[in-house]
N, C-alpha and C positions, 0 to 999 in steps of 0.2 A: 127511724122511718120519717117520711116527709111530714107527717103530723106532729111528730116530736120536734122537728126542726122548724115548724111554722111559727116563728117568733113574730112579734109585732113589726119588726124591721122587714122581714121576709114578706109578710102580708101587705105591707105598704109599697114595696117596690113594684115597679112596672113588670119586671121579670126576675124571678129568682130560681136558680139552679140548686137543687138539694144535693147533699153529699151522695156520692155514688158508692154503693157497697161493692167491695172487691169480690170477684167470683173466679172460679177456675172455668176453663173451656173443657167440657166433657165430650162433646161431639157425639151425642146420642145417635144411634142407628136404628132404623126401622126393620132391618132384616137380621136373621141369624138367631141362634139360641144362646143369648148372652147370659142366661141364668146359670150356665155351667161355669162361668168365670167368676162366681162369688161377687165380692163387692168392687171388682174391678170396673164394672159398668153400673154405675149408680143410677137408678131411675127414681126420681122423686116427682110425684104428682104436682102439677100446677107450678113447677119452677121452670122458668124459660132458661134455655142454654144461651144466655146473652147478658150483657151488662144492662141493668135497668136504669134508665135516665128519667128522673122525676123532676118536674119543674112546674112553677106556678106563674100564671099570667093574670095581672089585675083585670085586664080587659081582653075580649076576643080580638085577635089580630086578623087582618084581611088576608094576609098571605100565610102559607105553612111556615112553621118554625124550620130554619135551616140548621142542621146539626153537622158539625165537622169534627172529625177525630184526626188528631196529629200525634206524631210520635215526639219524644223529648227534644228532637232536633228541629221540630216545626214542619216536618214533611207531612203533607196531607195524605192520609191513608184511606179514609172513607168519608162520604158525604151522603146524607139522605134527609128527607123531610119528616117532621114530626107534627103532631097535632097543634093547634093554636086556639084552642077554646079558652074562654075565661075560667079560671080556677086551676085545679090540679090537672096536669097533663103527664103522660108517660109515653116514652119511646124505648124501643129495644134495639141495641146494637149487638149484632151476632159475633162480634170479636174477629171478624174477618175484614180485610181491606175491600174496597170496591173492586169487583172482578176486573181482570185485565180484559182488554178488547180482543185479544187473540184467543181463539178457542183452544189452542194447544197449551196455553198456560193456565187453563181453568180445570178444575177438578169437580166433576158432577155439576157444572154450571156455576160454581162459586170459586172463590179464591181460598187458598189454604188458610187455617186459622193463624192469628198472629202469636208470636211467643209471649210468655208471661213477661209482665212489666207494667210500667205506668204510661198512660196515654192521656193526652189533653182533649177534653170533650168541650166543645163551644157550641152554645146555642145563640143564633142570631134571629130575633123575632121582634116585631113592632119597634124596630129602631134601637133595640137594646141588645147588647152582647155580653153574655156571662160564660165563664170558663170554670171548670172544675177538673180534677185529676180522677181518672178511672183506672182501676188496677185489674189486670188480668193476673190471677194467682196461678202457681203451679198446682197440677193435680196432686192428690194425695199419693205418696210413694207406696208402691205395692212391695210387700216383703215376702 
């Protein structure tokens, strides 16, 4: 957790990005009777269907944190803003690329989820740039 990783070096840095816990993409749905499918559709209270990005800022930044997600080849997949308050901050990445501009390529207003694998998550805030790897895991296989 971020509190366990809050070492003196992390607390002294102008910006520190904590390790990102690997997560699978479940793709929760709001309609249908999924209780009939057993554990195929896991519903866990208070768990976002996203990679949780925790970071620490020594001082409040004037502009929002710019968060960029790239693949292992360096191709930018998603960009979004995060909070920039002094102290611990949290942003959620929905494990999808930024939606394409063409409506025909979108599914319900969003892009399809990215495949399991490693992605580089970079935060640029207050003149500091920090990067960590975030992992989208495979879903648990159904037997």
